[in-house]
N, C-alpha and C positions, 0 to 999 in steps of 0.2 A: 462153583458156580455164583458171578453175580448176579448182581439185583437186575441189571440189565435181560439177560439171559433168563430170570427166574421169569419174567414179566415179557417173554415174546408172545404168549398169547392171549393177553390180558387186552379185552376191546376188540373194538371191530377191526379198527385201524393201527395197531401194537401198541406196544408197552408206555406206561406213563414214565417222564422224568421221574425217578424216586431219587429218596435218600437215604445213604446207607445205616444201619442200625435201629433204633426203636425212636432218634428223632422223628416230629410230624411232620409229616410233608409240607403241609398248609398249617399254620397254625395264628393264632385271633392276632399276633403279634408284625407277622408278611404283611409289607401292602400290596396292594391287589390293583392297584391302579394299572390302569389297560386290558383290563381283565373283560373279556368278549365271552357274557356265556350265555349258553345253548344248549340243546339237547346232547348231546355228545354222542351220543347212538344213531339219534334220524328223527325224520319225519315221515307219515303218513303223505302220501301227492296230492291228496282233497283235501287234508287238515291245515287246522293254523299253524304258523312258521314261523317266530318271536323271539329272536336274538336280545336281553337287554347289555347293552352298550352305557360306560361311561359318561354322566352329560354333561361334558365339555363343551363348554361354552367358546373356549377358541380355536377348539379342536374344527375339521373338515365335519359337515354334517351328510355328509352323503355316505351310501356304503355299495358293496355291491357283492356279489356273487359272484363265485369264478369256479368251471366246471373242473374234475380231479379225469385226468391226470394235465388236459390240455393247459390251465392255468388260464383260457380267456373266460373273460364277463359275459353270463349271463341276465343277467340280472340286475337293476341298478336302484337305486330308492334313495330317499331322503330319511333322518333318525325323528322321530318325533320332538317335541318339546320335554326339554329334563325335567323331569319332577323328584322330588324325596320324598323316598322312600322308611319308610318311619320303622319296621323291620330290621334293617341292616344299615340304616344310620347315610345310605349310600345316595348321593345324585341321580338318577335312571333316566335315558332314552330307549329308546324302542329300534330295531328295527324288524319293520313287518316284510316280511318275503313268502305271505301264504301263494299269492299269483302263481310261482313256480312252481309246478306240479310234475313236470317230466321228472320222470324215476334215472337215479343216477349221482355220483359222491362229487360233494362240491364244498369249497371256503365259504364262508362270511371274513371279508376285510374290512374294515372300518379304523377310522383313525392312527391311519399306520398302523396296526395291527392284522397279522392274517392268520386264522382261525386254522383249527388243525380239523381233519376234514369231517363231514359225516354224512350221511345217507339219506334220499328222498325214495320210499320203496312201501309198496305195498307191503309187502313181507318184513318191513323194518324190525319188529320186533320179536317174530318168530325167536330167535336166537338167542333173545333173550329171555322169552317165558320158559325157555329148555333150562337153562341157567339158572333160573332164579326157581326153576322147580326144582331141579334135580338138586341145587341144595337141600332140600327136605332128605333126601336123600343119604348126603354127604351130615344130616345129621340124627341118622339112625342108630340106635342103641341095642345091642344084643346081638349084631350079625358082623361080619367082614362087612367094607365098605373100602368103595375102589373110582371115586370118581376119575380116575383116568392122571397124568401129567405127574405122579408121585402123589398125588392126595388119594392116603387113604390112611385105613386105621382096622385094629385088628379087633376081631368079637370082643363085648367089652359088658361088665355086666349079666352075665348070664342067671345070676342068683337073686334072692333077694333075701329078704325076710321081717316078719311082723313088726313092729314096733311095737312097745309096753303101750303107746297112747293108742295104736290100734284094737285094743281090746279082745285081740289073739295071740297066738303062740306058732312059734314054729317058724320054719322056713317057706319056701315059695320060688317058682322058676318060672318066668315070666317074662323073657326077653321081648323086648320090642318097645313101640315107640318111638319118637324120638328125642333128644335131647333139649332142653328146653329152649339155651342161650347158649353166652360165653360158659355154662356151666354145665354139668353131665346131670341135673334133675331132671325127673320126668312130672308133673304137675295138668291133674286135670281140667282145671278150671281154664286154664292157659289156651292145652292141647284142644278143649273144648268148642273154641271161636276160634281157633286155626282151620280144624278137622272141617268145623262146622262151615265157613268164612271159601275154606277150599271147593267143597261138594255145594255150595251155593254156585263159585264159578261155572263147572261141571252139569249145572241147569241150566243156566240162563244165556252161558256161552260152549255150549258143547262140540259145535261144529270146527276149532281151532284146538281142539282138547283132546277130540277122540282118537286122533292118530298122532295124538304127539308122545314119540319114544326120547325114553331120557334112559335108556341102558342101563336097566334095573337088575337087579338077578331072575326076579319075573316077565323080565321082557320076553314075546313071544304066547305069552298065555292068554287063557280064554280070557280076562279082565283085560281092557285095555291098561298100558303102563301108569296115566294118573293116579284112577282108579284104585290101582295094586301099592302105588305108594301110600296114598291117604290108606289105606287099609292096614298099610303095618302099622300106621298110630290107630286105629281104633280097635284093632288085635288087643293092644297092650292097656288102652282104657278100659276093653270090656272084662280084661282080670282085675281090677281092681273094685269090679263090683262083685258086694257080698250076695249069700243068697238069699237076703231078706231084701232085695233091691237100693239098700243103701249104695253109696260111692266115697271109699278111703278116698282122701284130697291131693295124694301125692307119694313119689318114692325117690327117695331121697337118699342121699348120708346126712349124716348128723349136722357135719359142717360141707364148706366144700372145699372141694380137695383145693392140694397145687397147681401152677400150670403143669400141665401134664397129660399125653394122650389118653385117653380115655380105655383101654385095655390094660391100664398100668393104675389104674384106680383101683385100689382093692380096699377101701373103706368100705363099711355092707351096704348095702340100698334095701333102705329101710320103706315096708308104706306105714306109713306116717299117720294117723286121725288125730280126731279130738281129743282127746285122753281123759272122756268119761262118755257114759251112756247118752247119746246111741252110739256114739264113736266114729261115725260117718259124716258128711258135712254136708250139708240142703244145697248149697251152690254148684258142686263138685259134683250130686247125683242130678240135679235138676240138668243140668250143663250137659250131661252124659243121657239125659232122655231128648233133648232135642238132635241131640247131634244125632245117636240111633236112629231117631225118627227120621231125621233126613237120608242117610244110608241105607233105609228103607227101602226107599225110594230109585234113588243110583243103583244101585246094587241089585236089585231085581231083574232086570236082563239080563246075567250076567250069573247070576250063582241064587238063587231062589232061598238055598237053606240059610247063605249066611243072612240076605234079606228080612227071613223070618226071623232068626237069631237074633237080627239089631232091633226090629220091631217088639221080638219080647222083652226084649233087656229095656227097651226105653219108657215100656208100658207099666213092666215092674220098678223103675225109678222113677217113674210122676206118681204113682201112690206110693212108694216112699217117700219124696216129698211132702205132698201135698200132706203125709200124716204127721210131717215134721219138718213145717214149714220155716223154723226160724234156728237153725243150728247153724253157727258160724264156726268160721276156720280161724286161731292164729296160734303161731307155732310153740310147742310144747317145752317144757324143760329140758335144754339142752338141746334143742334144735334151733339151728341158725339159717339156714339154706333157707329159700323164697315163699314167700308165704300166700303173696293170692290170698290173701283175705278179705272179705269183703263181706259188712255190715246186713246186707239188703240183698234177698237171693231173690225177692218177688219177681224181679227180672229174668232171673233163668225160669223160674216156674212156669211164669207168661210164654216164654220163646216156648220149653218143651210144650205147653199148651196146645201151640198155633202150631207148630211142626207138628204132633201127632193129629192134630184138626185138618190139617192136609194133608198129610199122608193117610189118614183111616177113614175121614168122613164122620168117626162117631159123634154124636151129638155131643155128649160129656164134655169134649177136649173143648170143642166151640163154645159152652158154657162157662168153663173152667177158663177161657182164654177171655170170655166177654166178663167174669168177675172181676178178672184179677187186671184188668185194665182201668177200673173203677181208680185205686191207688195210682196208678201211674197210666193216666192218660195220655195219649198220640201229644196232644198239645206240650205236654210239656214233656215227652220221655222221645221224641224222633230227633235223634241228633244221629254224627257221627257214631257208630257201636265202637266199644273197648271189649276187652274182659272183664270189665266192674261194672258194664251198662250195654248189655243185647235185647232189652227189650227194643229195640228198631229194628232188631232183624225179627221181633217177634210180628209187629206189627205188618211189615211190607209180606214176608210169610203168608199173612193169613187173607191181606187180597193178591197175591200172586195165584190164592190156594185155585186148581180148577173146581169149582165148584163157589154157589154164589155169596154165603155169608150175609151179616147180617147188613144191610145195606146205608143205614146212619153208619157204622161205624168204619166202612170201608169211606163213605166219605170223608170224615173226618180225617181218615190216615192222611188219602189222597193231598186234602188240602192241606197237611201241615208239613207233608213229604216234599210238596212243592216251594212249601213257605219257608223249609230251613235250605234248602238246594237254592233258593233265589237270594236266602243270606250269605250264603258260600261264595253267587255269582258276585253280589256286591262290594267283597272283602277282594274278591282278585280285579276285578276292576281298581281299585287301589296299592292294586303291589306290583312296584317294581321287578319285582322276577315271577309274578304271574302265579304266583300260589292262594289258597283258599284260609291260609290260616292265620288266624286271632292273633295280636301280641298274647295273648293267655294260652296258645297253644304249642309255643313254644315251651314244651316240659323234656319229661325223659321220654325217648320218645316219640319225639316231633315228629319224624318223618314219616312215621308211621299213624300218626294222626292224620296228614295229609293224604296217605292212603285208605284211610278211612272213611273221612272226608271224600275222597274220590268214590267209593264205595254207595258213599249216600248219593252221590250225583247221578253217579249208575246206576241206581235202583229210581230216583225219580227219572231218568228216562225214559225205567222201560215202564215203567207206569205212567207217564204222559209222554212220549214224544219228543224231544227237544235238545235240535243239534247246540244250542250256547252248552247246554249240560256236559253233552258230551267231550266239548273242547276244553270246557272246565274241568270235569274229569285229567283230562291228557294232561293240560298245564301243568299238575303236579307230579306226573309222571315229568314232562321237561323240568319243573325244577327238581327233584330226588337226581335227573342225570344229566345235572351241568347246572341250571339255569338255576346259579344261586348266587350268591355275593361271594362266596370261596372258589366260583368255577371250577366242581369236585363234583365227580361222578358217587352217587352216596353206595355206589352198589360194588359191590369188588366183581375184578374183570369185566366191569362195564364201561365201555367212553375209553377216550384216549388222556383222562388223567382219572382215573380213582383213587380212592382213598386207600391204604394200604393195611393198618395198622389197627385193625378189630379185636374187641374185648370178646377173644374167642378160644379156647381154650387149644382147639385144635392149631389154627392160626399162630397159634404162640409157640407149642412144644415140639413143630415136627421142624425138620430139617429143611423148609424149601421158605425161601424169605418172603413168598408171595403168597396174600392169606389164601382161605380157601375160595371158592369163587361160586356169584350167587349170594351174598350175603346182604340187607340192607344194614348201612348204620343207622344206630338211634338218631342221630342226626343235633343240632344246635338245643339248645336245655339252658335255659335263662338264669334256673336255679340248680346248679349245679349239685350234685350229692357225693364226689368222689373227691380226694385231695388233689389229683394231677390236675381236674377241673375248674379247682375251686382257685388254680393260680390266677385264672385269666384274669384281665382288670375288667370293671364291669364296662360293657359296652350295650349295643342293642341288641336286642334277643337273637338276631340270625345270625350273627357272628358269635354267640356263643358256642364254642365248636373247638376241637381241634381233635388233629389225628392223634392218635395215643392210645395204646392197649392197654393202660391201664388208667383211662380215661372214663370208665364205664356209664357214666351217665349222663355219657354224648357220646361215646361210642361203639357199645353191646351192640352185639346183633341178640334175633329174637323170634322165634319160630310165629309170632304172631305179629310180627311186623313183616315178617319175606310172605305170609297169606294175602293181606290185601293188596302186596305190588302185582303178587297172582294174578290174584283176579281182576286186577286193573289193566294190565297187560293183556289176559284172555279179551279180556273186552275189546280192547285195544285192536287182537288182530282178528278179532270179529268185524 
């Protein structure tokens, strides 16, 4: 099967133009002259619609929108005055066709270039929401997976063993959880913020998630598919909680396996601890406490017993964290898989306290939250959340709780959230591609930084409604889906020019030329850390990306990157 045939179902309008072999579809050495950068999936009818166009003063400064399939012009406008975009080094002008609200299929025509088609529809992001959420099913560990179209793997990692660093001996059978990224490890800290973000989407935007059909093994059961998929990971997280309430940090092999399918990875899957008493880590334990407190709220209407179990686990984990507030994690000798080590776990404890208070109303948790906010005040802690900084989630859940709380603290949180969101708005207005990233944000996983900044904007809008915040959040979605200097969609199988070569073992090891669907690339990284990406010439930060499966520091995928994208799409669908 050739690559075009393999890509037959990629994107809304068919296959992207593909290159054979491992060579990048787009590299930093390929000229992007003439690129019309727009959201390749499409736009909501009454939302902002802006494309970025090369700022060539000698070119025709008019543009048109043509309907499909008739090809007649239905909208015409003038490009804005071009300006320099520092992040890409491009001179960019804008084509604003926001007044076009009639649902349909269209193409942008500007400077002699006719774009690929895109949609304007009220439900334009519904298929993408399903695609990106089903990607978690594709990341499942410990069961047969079949996404259709040949994307499948057999049951993997069915059993594990306690590593010497765990303080425990013997074996265990705890299949479950999600493979973290391009590797097959499972990590409590990272799947904690992943699950927490997904459950927050369920609480904030339930309308488009309750009936979401994911075609997973649990479909048709009592649980909505969305919650059933998240529960697959929660059950594994619970399996790493010790009887004393503490939680082991991760379950991985001692080294990463080769580029093989998960069922052929025969390396022992170890439960790995800190290597000394108490063997469990604070960040993992407090993170589990926060997530299980949220789960207790989300699952209560569907499975009271599971909800009760989650809350009990959250309380035990919180008590352990308070008793052991500063037990960091670093890989023990002989282990070289991902660390997710965090020198400071007070933000995880703060998050756990806030979620437990929101769930239970118990004043001890509110007091723990207020006490914990002193070294982490909202004025310095409220930024876009990440696995290493979950304090913003703590503050937002405190003000979203259905109880009053401390009025002064609420005011500080609302004010600082509004200030942080306004900073993102200011950045967006200076971006040639409409995103909210600062130059320093083009790091490993910069596309996830953009998605998490959208989460901040949506939290601000939820607390104090503001259309500008929603538009800015969608602006990052447009950037990820094609309005960028490469004109590429950074989500596999989404849009007309999706990236093709993620650092993702199943995508590399299976016999299908096209990658697994619904995965978000890490994106541009001004400081690449792998040998392939380090061959890129030094360029402006947005241009520090290439589509190569070995360039893991710019093109890996990860569950904590997909989660805020799902959150953003849930908001867009709402």
